BAVODREN-558593 format. One record per residue: residue number from 1; residue in three letters; x, y, z of N, C-alpha, C in turn. Coordinates in steps of 0.1 Angstrom, whole numbers. Layout:
N
{pt NUM, "ala", {X, Y, Z}, {X, Y, Z}, {X, Y, Z}},
...
END
This chain:
330
{pt 1, "met", {-201, 35, 387}, {-198, 29, 376}, {-184, 32, 367}},
{pt 2, "gln", {-177, 23, 363}, {-172, 30, 354}, {-173, 36, 340}},
{pt 3, "his", {-170, 48, 334}, {-177, 56, 324}, {-171, 40, 312}},
{pt 4, "arg", {-183, 40, 304}, {-176, 29, 290}, {-175, 41, 279}},
{pt 5, "cys", {-164, 41, 270}, {-161, 55, 260}, {-170, 44, 249}},
{pt 6, "lys", {-173, 53, 240}, {-180, 57, 230}, {-174, 52, 216}},
{pt 7, "ile", {-178, 42, 208}, {-167, 38, 197}, {-172, 38, 183}},
{pt 8, "ala", {-173, 41, 170}, {-178, 44, 160}, {-173, 32, 150}},
{pt 9, "val", {-175, 26, 146}, {-166, 15, 136}, {-172, 12, 121}},
{pt 10, "ile", {-166, 16, 112}, {-174, 20, 100}, {-164, 7, 92}},
{pt 11, "thr", {-177, 1, 82}, {-167, -6, 71}, {-175, -12, 66}},
{pt 12, "val", {-171, -16, 55}, {-182, -22, 40}, {-195, -25, 43}},
{pt 13, "arg", {-192, -39, 54}, {-202, -47, 58}, {-212, -44, 71}},
{pt 14, "gly", {-205, -35, 76}, {-207, -32, 94}, {-204, -41, 105}},
{pt 15, "arg", {-212, -46, 114}, {-207, -56, 124}, {-205, -70, 114}},
{pt 16, "asp", {-211, -70, 103}, {-208, -84, 95}, {-193, -83, 92}},
{pt 17, "ser", {-187, -73, 89}, {-171, -75, 84}, {-164, -83, 97}},
{pt 18, "phe", {-172, -88, 106}, {-165, -90, 118}, {-167, -108, 124}},
{pt 19, "thr", {-156, -114, 128}, {-164, -127, 131}, {-175, -123, 144}},
{pt 20, "glu", {-176, -134, 153}, {-190, -133, 168}, {-182, -129, 178}},
{pt 21, "glu", {-170, -134, 179}, {-158, -135, 186}, {-151, -119, 186}},
{pt 22, "gln", {-144, -114, 171}, {-142, -102, 174}, {-151, -90, 181}},
{pt 23, "ala", {-164, -91, 175}, {-171, -78, 175}, {-178, -83, 190}},
{pt 24, "arg", {-175, -89, 198}, {-182, -95, 213}, {-167, -89, 218}},
{pt 25, "arg", {-158, -91, 218}, {-142, -88, 223}, {-145, -68, 228}},
{pt 26, "leu", {-151, -64, 214}, {-148, -51, 215}, {-162, -44, 224}},
{pt 27, "glu", {-174, -49, 221}, {-182, -51, 229}, {-181, -51, 245}},
{pt 28, "ala", {-171, -60, 245}, {-177, -58, 261}, {-164, -48, 269}},
{pt 29, "val", {-158, -40, 263}, {-153, -31, 269}, {-158, -14, 263}},
{pt 30, "ala", {-165, -17, 251}, {-171, -4, 251}, {-185, -3, 245}},
{pt 31, "asp", {-191, 9, 243}, {-205, 15, 234}, {-201, 14, 221}},
{pt 32, "val", {-199, -3, 211}, {-200, 1, 197}, {-212, 4, 194}},
{pt 33, "thr", {-208, 12, 178}, {-217, 15, 167}, {-213, 10, 158}},
{pt 34, "phe", {-221, -3, 150}, {-211, -4, 134}, {-221, 1, 127}},
{pt 35, "ser", {-210, 5, 120}, {-225, 12, 106}, {-214, 5, 92}},
{pt 36, "ala", {-224, 6, 81}, {-221, 1, 71}, {-214, 10, 60}},
{pt 37, "ala", {-204, 14, 50}, {-206, 23, 38}, {-192, 18, 25}},
{pt 38, "gln", {-204, 17, 16}, {-198, 12, -1}, {-184, 18, -5}},
{pt 39, "gly", {-188, 31, 0}, {-176, 40, -4}, {-171, 51, 1}},
{pt 40, "pro", {-166, 61, -5}, {-164, 75, 9}, {-173, 82, 10}},
{pt 41, "leu", {-174, 83, 19}, {-188, 91, 28}, {-181, 105, 28}},
{pt 42, "ser", {-193, 114, 27}, {-190, 128, 25}, {-187, 133, 39}},
{pt 43, "ala", {-179, 147, 38}, {-176, 150, 54}, {-189, 153, 65}},
{pt 44, "asp", {-200, 161, 59}, {-213, 160, 66}, {-220, 143, 74}},
{pt 45, "glu", {-218, 136, 64}, {-221, 121, 64}, {-213, 115, 79}},
{pt 46, "leu", {-199, 121, 77}, {-188, 110, 87}, {-195, 121, 100}},
{pt 47, "val", {-190, 133, 101}, {-195, 137, 109}, {-208, 137, 118}},
{pt 48, "ser", {-218, 131, 111}, {-233, 126, 115}, {-224, 113, 122}},
{pt 49, "arg", {-219, 100, 122}, {-217, 89, 119}, {-208, 89, 133}},
{pt 50, "leu", {-197, 100, 137}, {-191, 101, 144}, {-194, 107, 156}},
{pt 51, "asp", {-206, 115, 156}, {-207, 126, 164}, {-207, 119, 180}},
{pt 52, "gly", {-199, 128, 186}, {-204, 124, 204}, {-195, 107, 204}},
{pt 53, "met", {-187, 103, 196}, {-181, 92, 197}, {-166, 96, 204}},
{pt 54, "asp", {-159, 82, 211}, {-144, 89, 218}, {-136, 82, 209}},
{pt 55, "tyr", {-133, 69, 203}, {-125, 69, 190}, {-135, 63, 178}},
{pt 56, "ala", {-131, 61, 169}, {-136, 57, 157}, {-124, 42, 149}},
{pt 57, "gly", {-132, 38, 141}, {-125, 27, 132}, {-128, 29, 119}},
{pt 58, "leu", {-116, 35, 114}, {-119, 38, 101}, {-115, 30, 91}},
{pt 59, "thr", {-116, 26, 77}, {-111, 22, 65}, {-109, 34, 54}},
{pt 60, "pro", {-100, 29, 49}, {-96, 43, 36}, {-102, 39, 29}},
{pt 61, "arg", {-111, 29, 22}, {-122, 30, 15}, {-133, 38, 14}},
{pt 62, "ser", {-139, 40, 32}, {-150, 48, 33}, {-143, 64, 36}},
{pt 63, "val", {-132, 63, 45}, {-125, 78, 45}, {-112, 78, 39}},
{pt 64, "pro", {-108, 79, 27}, {-97, 81, 24}, {-90, 92, 20}},
{pt 65, "val", {-93, 102, 32}, {-88, 115, 39}, {-96, 118, 52}},
{pt 66, "ile", {-82, 114, 60}, {-82, 120, 75}, {-77, 131, 79}},
{pt 67, "asp", {-83, 142, 79}, {-76, 159, 78}, {-86, 167, 92}},
{pt 68, "gly", {-80, 177, 93}, {-87, 184, 98}, {-97, 194, 92}},
{pt 69, "ser", {-103, 193, 80}, {-117, 198, 68}, {-128, 191, 77}},
{pt 70, "trp", {-130, 176, 85}, {-139, 174, 91}, {-134, 169, 105}},
{pt 71, "leu", {-128, 167, 107}, {-121, 160, 122}, {-122, 180, 133}},
{pt 72, "ser", {-119, 188, 129}, {-123, 197, 136}, {-139, 198, 139}},
{pt 73, "arg", {-138, 194, 133}, {-163, 196, 142}, {-164, 180, 148}},
{pt 74, "leu", {-155, 172, 147}, {-157, 171, 161}, {-146, 168, 174}},
{pt 75, "pro", {-145, 174, 177}, {-138, 179, 191}, {-136, 169, 204}},
{pt 76, "arg", {-150, 158, 196}, {-150, 150, 217}, {-138, 137, 209}},
{pt 77, "leu", {-135, 133, 196}, {-130, 122, 193}, {-112, 123, 196}},
{pt 78, "lys", {-110, 113, 202}, {-94, 114, 211}, {-85, 103, 203}},
{pt 79, "gly", {-90, 96, 195}, {-80, 86, 185}, {-89, 76, 173}},
{pt 80, "ile", {-81, 77, 164}, {-86, 69, 151}, {-78, 54, 151}},
{pt 81, "ala", {-87, 44, 151}, {-79, 32, 146}, {-83, 26, 130}},
{pt 82, "val", {-70, 27, 121}, {-71, 29, 106}, {-70, 14, 100}},
{pt 83, "phe", {-75, 10, 98}, {-77, -6, 90}, {-64, -4, 77}},
{pt 84, "ala", {-53, 2, 80}, {-42, 5, 74}, {-27, 3, 77}},
{pt 85, "thr", {-23, 2, 74}, {-5, 2, 75}, {4, 18, 74}},
{pt 86, "gly", {1, 19, 57}, {4, 33, 56}, {-10, 43, 64}},
{pt 87, "val", {4, 54, 63}, {-6, 68, 70}, {-8, 81, 60}},
{pt 88, "asp", {-2, 78, 48}, {-1, 93, 38}, {-15, 92, 39}},
{pt 89, "his", {-23, 92, 40}, {-37, 96, 33}, {-44, 105, 52}},
{pt 90, "ile", {-36, 108, 59}, {-38, 112, 70}, {-29, 123, 75}},
{pt 91, "asp", {-36, 134, 80}, {-26, 145, 82}, {-22, 143, 95}},
{pt 92, "met", {-9, 141, 100}, {-7, 135, 111}, {-3, 146, 120}},
{pt 93, "glu", {0, 155, 106}, {2, 171, 120}, {-6, 176, 126}},
{pt 94, "trp", {-15, 174, 116}, {-28, 181, 124}, {-35, 172, 136}},
{pt 95, "leu", {-34, 157, 133}, {-37, 153, 148}, {-27, 152, 155}},
{pt 96, "his", {-20, 155, 154}, {-7, 152, 170}, {-12, 166, 177}},
{pt 97, "arg", {-7, 180, 169}, {-14, 188, 170}, {-22, 192, 179}},
{pt 98, "his", {-34, 185, 175}, {-49, 188, 185}, {-56, 172, 192}},
{pt 99, "gly", {-44, 167, 194}, {-40, 155, 207}, {-51, 143, 200}},
{pt 100, "val", {-50, 142, 185}, {-61, 129, 182}, {-51, 114, 180}},
{pt 101, "ala", {-48, 106, 190}, {-37, 97, 180}, {-47, 85, 169}},
{pt 102, "val", {-36, 84, 168}, {-35, 71, 154}, {-34, 58, 157}},
{pt 103, "ser", {-37, 45, 157}, {-32, 32, 155}, {-34, 27, 140}},
{pt 104, "arg", {-20, 18, 138}, {-26, 14, 124}, {-23, -2, 125}},
{pt 105, "leu", {-20, -7, 116}, {-21, -25, 114}, {-6, -22, 109}},
{pt 106, "pro", {3, -27, 116}, {17, -28, 111}, {24, -36, 99}},
{pt 107, "asp", {14, -48, 104}, {24, -61, 93}, {15, -68, 92}},
{pt 108, "tyr", {0, -71, 92}, {-9, -72, 87}, {-10, -85, 73}},
{pt 109, "ser", {-4, -75, 69}, {-1, -76, 52}, {9, -79, 49}},
{pt 110, "thr", {22, -79, 55}, {34, -85, 51}, {36, -96, 39}},
{pt 111, "glu", {34, -107, 44}, {33, -121, 33}, {27, -117, 25}},
{pt 112, "ser", {14, -113, 21}, {6, -112, 10}, {11, -100, 3}},
{pt 113, "val", {22, -92, 4}, {20, -73, -3}, {35, -89, -8}},
{pt 114, "ala", {46, -91, -3}, {53, -91, -4}, {54, -104, -17}},
{pt 115, "glu", {44, -114, -17}, {43, -127, -24}, {39, -118, -36}},
{pt 116, "his", {24, -110, -35}, {23, -100, -47}, {32, -95, -55}},
{pt 117, "ala", {44, -88, -48}, {54, -82, -52}, {61, -94, -63}},
{pt 118, "ile", {63, -105, -62}, {67, -118, -65}, {61, -122, -78}},
{pt 119, "gly", {51, -121, -73}, {34, -125, -84}, {42, -113, -94}},
{pt 120, "leu", {37, -102, -96}, {43, -94, -104}, {55, -94, -108}},
{pt 121, "met", {67, -97, -106}, {80, -102, -109}, {78, -111, -123}},
{pt 122, "leu", {66, -123, -118}, {68, -134, -127}, {62, -132, -137}},
{pt 123, "thr", {47, -123, -135}, {38, -120, -144}, {46, -111, -155}},
{pt 124, "met", {53, -103, -152}, {65, -91, -162}, {72, -98, -170}},
{pt 125, "ser", {76, -108, -163}, {91, -111, -171}, {85, -128, -178}},
{pt 126, "arg", {73, -131, -176}, {69, -142, -184}, {57, -142, -190}},
{pt 127, "arg", {55, -127, -188}, {47, -120, -201}, {33, -128, -196}},
{pt 128, "ile", {26, -138, -182}, {21, -142, -185}, {3, -135, -185}},
{pt 129, "his", {-1, -126, -181}, {-10, -111, -185}, {-10, -114, -195}},
{pt 130, "leu", {0, -111, -206}, {-4, -110, -222}, {-5, -128, -227}},
{pt 131, "ser", {0, -135, -224}, {-6, -148, -229}, {-20, -150, -225}},
{pt 132, "gln", {-24, -148, -215}, {-38, -149, -214}, {-47, -145, -223}},
{pt 133, "asp", {-43, -126, -225}, {-49, -120, -235}, {-49, -128, -250}},
{pt 134, "arg", {-33, -135, -255}, {-37, -136, -264}, {-44, -150, -268}},
{pt 135, "val", {-45, -158, -255}, {-52, -171, -257}, {-69, -166, -255}},
{pt 136, "arg", {-72, -156, -251}, {-84, -153, -252}, {-90, -142, -265}},
{pt 137, "gly", {-77, -138, -274}, {-85, -137, -285}, {-85, -119, -286}},
{pt 138, "arg", {-76, -115, -267}, {-76, -98, -272}, {-67, -89, -281}},
{pt 139, "val", {-58, -95, -282}, {-46, -92, -283}, {-38, -102, -300}},
{pt 140, "pro", {-36, -97, -312}, {-30, -105, -325}, {-24, -120, -319}},
{pt 141, "ala", {-28, -125, -326}, {-26, -141, -326}, {-8, -138, -328}},
{pt 142, "gly", {-2, -133, -331}, {14, -130, -336}, {20, -123, -325}},
{pt 143, "thr", {10, -115, -318}, {20, -109, -305}, {29, -116, -295}},
{pt 144, "ser", {44, -112, -295}, {53, -120, -287}, {51, -123, -273}},
{pt 145, "val", {52, -134, -272}, {52, -135, -254}, {65, -139, -247}},
{pt 146, "leu", {73, -137, -253}, {89, -142, -255}, {89, -132, -240}},
{pt 147, "gly", {95, -144, -230}, {95, -140, -216}, {110, -139, -213}},
{pt 148, "trp", {118, -139, -201}, {131, -137, -194}, {132, -145, -184}},
{pt 149, "glu", {143, -151, -175}, {142, -159, -162}, {147, -146, -153}},
{pt 150, "leu", {139, -149, -139}, {145, -141, -128}, {161, -146, -125}},
{pt 151, "arg", {161, -160, -127}, {172, -166, -118}, {186, -156, -127}},
{pt 152, "gly", {198, -152, -120}, {208, -151, -125}, {208, -132, -124}},
{pt 153, "arg", {193, -125, -121}, {191, -110, -128}, {196, -107, -113}},
{pt 154, "thr", {189, -92, -113}, {194, -84, -98}, {183, -72, -98}},
{pt 155, "leu", {182, -78, -84}, {162, -73, -78}, {168, -60, -71}},
{pt 156, "gly", {167, -45, -70}, {167, -36, -64}, {159, -35, -60}},
{pt 157, "leu", {159, -36, -45}, {146, -31, -33}, {150, -20, -26}},
{pt 158, "val", {138, -7, -29}, {139, 7, -24}, {132, 3, -11}},
{pt 159, "gly", {137, 3, 3}, {127, 2, 12}, {128, -17, 21}},
{pt 160, "leu", {136, -15, 31}, {135, -32, 35}, {128, -30, 47}},
{pt 161, "gly", {117, -25, 51}, {115, -29, 64}, {106, -47, 60}},
{pt 162, "arg", {96, -46, 67}, {89, -56, 67}, {88, -63, 54}},
{pt 163, "ile", {80, -58, 48}, {77, -62, 33}, {90, -60, 24}},
{pt 164, "gly", {97, -55, 22}, {110, -54, 13}, {115, -63, 19}},
{pt 165, "ser", {120, -69, 34}, {128, -80, 36}, {122, -96, 31}},
{pt 166, "arg", {109, -95, 34}, {103, -108, 33}, {105, -109, 15}},
{pt 167, "gly", {103, -95, 9}, {106, -100, -3}, {121, -99, -12}},
{pt 168, "ala", {129, -102, -4}, {145, -100, -9}, {148, -118, -4}},
{pt 169, "glu", {138, -122, 2}, {139, -137, 11}, {132, -144, -2}},
{pt 170, "leu", {120, -144, -11}, {120, -150, -19}, {123, -147, -29}},
{pt 171, "ala", {130, -133, -31}, {135, -134, -45}, {150, -140, -47}},
{pt 172, "arg", {156, -139, -33}, {171, -152, -31}, {167, -165, -37}},
{pt 173, "ala", {156, -170, -34}, {151, -184, -37}, {150, -188, -49}},
{pt 174, "phe", {146, -176, -56}, {142, -174, -75}, {162, -177, -80}},
{pt 175, "gly", {171, -174, -68}, {180, -173, -73}, {188, -162, -79}},
{pt 176, "met", {184, -152, -74}, {184, -134, -76}, {195, -128, -67}},
{pt 177, "arg", {198, -121, -73}, {209, -110, -68}, {203, -101, -60}},
{pt 178, "val", {201, -98, -50}, {195, -91, -43}, {205, -73, -36}},
{pt 179, "leu", {202, -62, -41}, {204, -52, -38}, {196, -40, -29}},
{pt 180, "gly", {196, -36, -18}, {188, -29, -9}, {195, -14, -9}},
{pt 181, "cys", {184, -6, -6}, {185, 9, -2}, {176, 16, 9}},
{pt 182, "asp", {182, 13, 21}, {177, 17, 34}, {183, 19, 43}},
{pt 183, "pro", {185, 35, 47}, {195, 38, 60}, {199, 31, 70}},
{pt 184, "arg", {182, 27, 72}, {185, 15, 86}, {188, 4, 89}},
{pt 185, "arg", {186, -3, 77}, {179, -20, 78}, {187, -23, 65}},
{pt 186, "cys", {194, -38, 63}, {198, -44, 54}, {196, -55, 59}},
{pt 187, "pro", {190, -65, 58}, {189, -79, 65}, {202, -87, 53}},
{pt 188, "glu", {202, -101, 58}, {213, -107, 54}, {209, -115, 40}},
{pt 189, "gly", {220, -117, 35}, {220, -114, 22}, {220, -108, 13}},
{pt 190, "val", {213, -96, 13}, {215, -81, 10}, {224, -73, 7}},
{pt 191, "ile", {226, -68, -5}, {239, -58, -4}, {230, -46, -3}},
{pt 192, "arg", {237, -36, 9}, {233, -25, 7}, {235, -13, -4}},
{pt 193, "val", {232, -11, -10}, {241, 1, -21}, {232, 19, -19}},
{pt 194, "glu", {235, 29, -25}, {232, 39, -29}, {219, 38, -36}},
{pt 195, "met", {209, 47, -37}, {200, 47, -49}, {209, 45, -63}},
{pt 196, "asp", {217, 58, -64}, {223, 59, -78}, {224, 44, -81}},
{pt 197, "glu", {232, 34, -74}, {238, 24, -79}, {228, 15, -85}},
{pt 198, "leu", {221, 16, -73}, {205, 9, -74}, {200, 7, -84}},
{pt 199, "leu", {198, 20, -87}, {195, 19, -104}, {201, 17, -114}},
{pt 200, "val", {212, 20, -115}, {220, 18, -125}, {222, 2, -124}},
{pt 201, "ser", {220, -4, -115}, {228, -19, -116}, {214, -29, -116}},
{pt 202, "ser", {203, -24, -117}, {191, -35, -112}, {181, -37, -123}},
{pt 203, "asp", {179, -54, -128}, {171, -57, -138}, {158, -49, -138}},
{pt 204, "val", {155, -54, -121}, {140, -49, -116}, {142, -43, -103}},
{pt 205, "val", {131, -31, -97}, {136, -22, -91}, {119, -19, -89}},
{pt 206, "ser", {120, -27, -73}, {111, -30, -66}, {104, -17, -52}},
{pt 207, "leu", {95, -9, -51}, {95, 1, -43}, {89, -7, -28}},
{pt 208, "his", {94, -4, -20}, {87, -10, -5}, {90, 3, 4}},
{pt 209, "leu", {85, 11, 1}, {82, 22, 14}, {69, 29, 13}},
{pt 210, "pro", {67, 39, 24}, {52, 46, 21}, {57, 60, 16}},
{pt 211, "ala", {45, 63, 10}, {43, 77, 4}, {40, 91, 19}},
{pt 212, "ser", {43, 100, 18}, {40, 110, 25}, {29, 120, 21}},
{pt 213, "trp", {22, 123, 36}, {8, 131, 31}, {15, 142, 22}},
{pt 214, "gln", {4, 142, 8}, {1, 152, 2}, {24, 155, -1}},
{pt 215, "gly", {31, 141, -4}, {40, 139, -8}, {42, 140, -25}},
{pt 216, "gly", {52, 139, -34}, {56, 141, -44}, {60, 124, -51}},
{pt 217, "ala", {65, 125, -63}, {70, 113, -67}, {81, 108, -59}},
{pt 218, "leu", {87, 98, -58}, {105, 96, -57}, {111, 90, -71}},
{pt 219, "ile", {98, 87, -80}, {107, 81, -92}, {100, 87, -104}},
{pt 220, "gly", {107, 97, -112}, {105, 110, -119}, {115, 106, -133}},
{pt 221, "arg", {114, 111, -141}, {124, 116, -152}, {137, 109, -152}},
{pt 222, "lys", {145, 116, -141}, {156, 119, -132}, {159, 105, -132}},
{pt 223, "glu", {152, 91, -125}, {154, 81, -117}, {153, 72, -130}},
{pt 224, "leu", {144, 73, -136}, {141, 62, -148}, {150, 65, -158}},
{pt 225, "thr", {155, 74, -161}, {167, 78, -171}, {184, 69, -163}},
{pt 226, "ala", {179, 70, -152}, {197, 63, -141}, {192, 54, -145}},
{pt 227, "met", {179, 44, -148}, {181, 30, -143}, {185, 23, -156}},
{pt 228, "lys", {188, 14, -154}, {197, 5, -162}, {185, 3, -176}},
{pt 229, "arg", {190, 5, -188}, {184, 7, -200}, {176, -10, -201}},
{pt 230, "gly", {159, -10, -203}, {153, -22, -203}, {153, -29, -192}},
{pt 231, "ala", {148, -26, -179}, {150, -22, -166}, {132, -27, -166}},
{pt 232, "thr", {127, -31, -154}, {115, -35, -151}, {109, -27, -137}},
{pt 233, "leu", {100, -22, -133}, {97, -11, -122}, {84, -17, -119}},
{pt 234, "ile", {86, -21, -102}, {73, -27, -97}, {68, -16, -85}},
{pt 235, "asn", {57, -18, -78}, {55, -7, -74}, {44, -11, -64}},
{pt 236, "val", {41, -15, -51}, {31, -23, -44}, {32, -15, -34}},
{pt 237, "ser", {37, -3, -34}, {32, 8, -27}, {24, 18, -26}},
{pt 238, "arg", {26, 32, -33}, {18, 37, -34}, {19, 45, -51}},
{pt 239, "val", {6, 46, -54}, {11, 52, -66}, {18, 65, -68}},
{pt 240, "thr", {13, 74, -61}, {18, 88, -60}, {34, 86, -59}},
{pt 241, "leu", {42, 73, -54}, {57, 70, -56}, {62, 77, -68}},
{pt 242, "val", {56, 70, -77}, {59, 70, -93}, {54, 81, -102}},
{pt 243, "asp", {62, 90, -112}, {54, 100, -121}, {50, 86, -135}},
{pt 244, "pro", {39, 89, -137}, {30, 82, -145}, {33, 88, -160}},
{pt 245, "glu", {36, 101, -160}, {41, 100, -177}, {52, 100, -175}},
{pt 246, "ala", {66, 103, -167}, {76, 99, -171}, {74, 80, -173}},
{pt 247, "val", {69, 76, -165}, {67, 64, -175}, {70, 60, -188}},
{pt 248, "val", {53, 65, -189}, {53, 65, -203}, {61, 64, -211}},
{pt 249, "glu", {68, 79, -211}, {81, 85, -218}, {86, 74, -216}},
{pt 250, "ala", {93, 66, -208}, {109, 61, -210}, {98, 42, -211}},
{pt 251, "ile", {91, 44, -209}, {85, 27, -216}, {84, 29, -232}},
{pt 252, "asp", {83, 42, -242}, {81, 44, -257}, {99, 47, -257}},
{pt 253, "ala", {103, 48, -253}, {119, 53, -255}, {126, 40, -250}},
{pt 254, "gly", {117, 28, -247}, {126, 15, -246}, {135, 16, -233}},
{pt 255, "gln", {134, 29, -226}, {142, 27, -211}, {142, 18, -202}},
{pt 256, "leu", {124, 18, -204}, {117, 11, -194}, {113, -1, -202}},
{pt 257, "arg", {114, -13, -193}, {106, -27, -201}, {96, -27, -198}},
{pt 258, "gly", {87, -20, -185}, {79, -23, -179}, {70, -18, -168}},
{pt 259, "tyr", {64, -18, -165}, {59, -8, -151}, {50, -18, -145}},
{pt 260, "ala", {49, -26, -131}, {38, -32, -128}, {35, -23, -113}},
{pt 261, "val", {24, -17, -113}, {20, -8, -101}, {3, -15, -95}},
{pt 262, "asp", {1, -17, -82}, {-6, -22, -73}, {-15, -15, -69}},
{pt 263, "asp", {-23, -3, -82}, {-33, 3, -84}, {-38, 4, -96}},
{pt 264, "tyr", {-42, 16, -97}, {-50, 19, -107}, {-44, 30, -115}},
{pt 265, "phe", {-37, 28, -131}, {-25, 37, -138}, {-30, 51, -139}},
{pt 266, "pro", {-24, 64, -130}, {-34, 71, -129}, {-38, 78, -147}},
{pt 267, "leu", {-27, 77, -160}, {-32, 79, -169}, {-44, 70, -180}},
{pt 268, "met", {-46, 61, -173}, {-56, 45, -179}, {-70, 60, -185}},
{pt 269, "gly", {-70, 58, -198}, {-80, 67, -206}, {-83, 74, -208}},
{pt 270, "lys", {-67, 88, -202}, {-66, 99, -203}, {-57, 100, -216}},
{pt 271, "asp", {-48, 92, -221}, {-35, 93, -225}, {-33, 80, -238}},
{pt 272, "glu", {-32, 83, -245}, {-34, 72, -259}, {-22, 62, -256}},
{pt 273, "arg", {-11, 66, -257}, {4, 62, -253}, {0, 56, -238}},
{pt 274, "ala", {-3, 55, -229}, {-4, 48, -219}, {-15, 39, -220}},
{pt 275, "asp", {-22, 38, -231}, {-39, 29, -231}, {-32, 17, -239}},
{pt 276, "arg", {-23, 24, -251}, {-17, 12, -257}, {-5, 9, -248}},
{pt 277, "gln", {-1, 8, -242}, {14, 4, -232}, {2, -10, -222}},
{pt 278, "ile", {-5, -2, -220}, {-19, -18, -209}, {-22, -23, -219}},
{pt 279, "ala", {-27, -22, -231}, {-30, -35, -240}, {-18, -40, -245}},
{pt 280, "glu", {-7, -33, -248}, {1, -41, -251}, {13, -53, -240}},
{pt 281, "gly", {2, -49, -226}, {14, -58, -213}, {24, -47, -207}},
{pt 282, "arg", {27, -39, -212}, {34, -34, -207}, {36, -25, -196}},
{pt 283, "ile", {25, -24, -189}, {18, -15, -181}, {8, -23, -174}},
{pt 284, "leu", {11, -26, -162}, {5, -37, -153}, {-2, -37, -143}},
{pt 285, "gln", {-19, -30, -142}, {-21, -26, -130}, {-29, -36, -118}},
{pt 286, "thr", {-27, -39, -107}, {-39, -48, -100}, {-47, -42, -88}},
{pt 287, "gly", {-48, -27, -92}, {-62, -21, -82}, {-58, -19, -67}},
{pt 288, "his", {-49, -23, -56}, {-48, -25, -50}, {-52, -33, -43}},
{pt 289, "thr", {-47, -45, -47}, {-53, -60, -40}, {-43, -68, -36}},
{pt 290, "ala", {-32, -60, -36}, {-16, -64, -26}, {-21, -73, -15}},
{pt 291, "trp", {-27, -67, -6}, {-27, -70, 12}, {-41, -79, 11}},
{pt 292, "tyr", {-52, -81, -2}, {-64, -86, -1}, {-61, -99, -4}},
{pt 293, "ser", {-61, -111, 5}, {-63, -123, 7}, {-64, -127, 23}},
{pt 294, "glu", {-73, -141, 21}, {-77, -147, 34}, {-72, -145, 43}},
{pt 295, "glu", {-57, -145, 47}, {-49, -144, 62}, {-47, -130, 63}},
{pt 296, "ala", {-46, -123, 54}, {-46, -108, 62}, {-56, -97, 64}},
{pt 297, "ile", {-70, -105, 57}, {-84, -99, 67}, {-85, -103, 77}},
{pt 298, "arg", {-81, -117, 76}, {-84, -122, 93}, {-71, -116, 105}},
{pt 299, "arg", {-57, -120, 101}, {-47, -109, 109}, {-51, -97, 114}},
{pt 300, "gly", {-57, -88, 97}, {-59, -72, 103}, {-70, -65, 110}},
{pt 301, "his", {-86, -78, 107}, {-95, -77, 120}, {-93, -79, 131}},
{pt 302, "asp", {-81, -90, 137}, {-76, -92, 148}, {-73, -79, 154}},
{pt 303, "thr", {-61, -76, 146}, {-53, -61, 151}, {-60, -52, 154}},
{pt 304, "trp", {-71, -45, 143}, {-80, -37, 146}, {-88, -41, 157}},
{pt 305, "ile", {-95, -50, 158}, {-102, -50, 172}, {-88, -47, 182}},
{pt 306, "asp", {-81, -55, 184}, {-68, -50, 196}, {-66, -36, 198}},
{pt 307, "asn", {-64, -30, 184}, {-61, -18, 186}, {-73, -10, 192}},
{pt 308, "leu", {-83, -8, 186}, {-98, -4, 195}, {-101, -7, 209}},
{pt 309, "cys", {-97, -19, 215}, {-98, -23, 226}, {-87, -17, 236}},
{pt 310, "gly", {-75, -12, 228}, {-64, -7, 235}, {-67, 7, 238}},
{pt 311, "phe", {-72, 16, 229}, {-79, 26, 234}, {-92, 28, 247}},
{pt 312, "ala", {-102, 18, 243}, {-110, 18, 254}, {-109, 13, 267}},
{pt 313, "thr", {-93, 5, 266}, {-93, 4, 280}, {-79, 13, 286}},
{pt 314, "gly", {-79, 16, 279}, {-63, 33, 279}, {-51, 24, 278}},
{pt 315, "his", {-46, 12, 270}, {-36, 7, 265}, {-34, 11, 255}},
{pt 316, "pro", {-38, 18, 245}, {-31, 18, 233}, {-23, 11, 226}},
{pt 317, "arg", {-24, 6, 216}, {-12, -2, 209}, {-12, 7, 195}},
{pt 318, "asn", {2, -2, 190}, {4, 6, 178}, {-1, 19, 171}},
{pt 319, "leu", {6, 28, 177}, {5, 40, 178}, {16, 45, 167}},
{pt 320, "val", {12, 55, 158}, {17, 65, 148}, {23, 71, 154}},
{pt 321, "gln", {38, 73, 159}, {43, 85, 162}, {45, 94, 159}},
{pt 322, "arg", {48, 104, 161}, {51, 120, 149}, {61, 123, 141}},
{pt 323, "glu", {73, 116, 143}, {79, 110, 136}, {74, 101, 123}},
{pt 324, "glu", {69, 91, 127}, {64, 81, 114}, {56, 89, 99}},
{pt 325, "gly", {52, 104, 104}, {46, 105, 96}, {54, 110, 81}},
{pt 326, "lys", {70, 117, 88}, {75, 118, 79}, {83, 110, 75}},
{pt 327, "glu", {86, 93, 80}, {94, 80, 77}, {96, 83, 64}},
{pt 328, "leu", {106, 78, 54}, {108, 75, 42}, {107, 59, 43}},
{pt 329, "tyr", {117, 50, 47}, {113, 38, 48}, {109, 27, 59}},
{pt 330, "arg", {103, 22, 54}, {94, 12, 66}, {96, 1, 64}},
END
């Protein structure tokens, strides 16, 4: 009788996170244990749930860091399928050294994130969030909600992978001139430039590239100073790509018009200037919801089950290659 591998899948709602068809598809090829976790698990709890497993399906919500601090206690584990596109929360070097494979979801949320980036641009340019606050009396009635149009403006995209390229298409539909900085790709209709030229020439700079494991900021004081005065910065990638203190300083100095990030701004509640800028609508935060759509969830779960089935049947899919952990643009 052929050996059936053991797989543990941890999600917010356990087996109920999947459709019946999705769950049965995985159960047909492996012995599966589904369990629920509403937040980050301790190392001991994680090891307890994964002990004796060959493969695991994990989400960043329940396992925000994947490294040797707990993986070293699970010598049987041969592969991890993550419900994520980025791998900056994973110590890929450690996993590669110890023969643990990683699969990801390369394009389940491309459309959602690209549309979210455009939504952030429209919100910042038309002051939609501040208009809402004024109507609800959260800011003084005389607060200006004067906006500006996207048409005729220049958008600079840092990273022209799936999401950046789709964002370029959408921006061009608004009549924007699109610049792009990416050493490997440049879709039709995008003008390829170096980073220095992109920063100085763009009315809006939008980041579409992964962060690296324990990596530093890509946009700091130097880059913000080089940007066109009064430009807007959009970040639907990772909050760590931008120095928050430098952003606050640049907004106060009038160098940066505003900053929209699909995460929680790190200085919120810790810096009076940051809190004031958030209240003024100059800093917009959307709490890592760019990917969160009905379609992305459906596509993501389908691909996640495919990846886990691939591990179980000896035909792994969407594996993260060694060099991808250090890749700058995607």
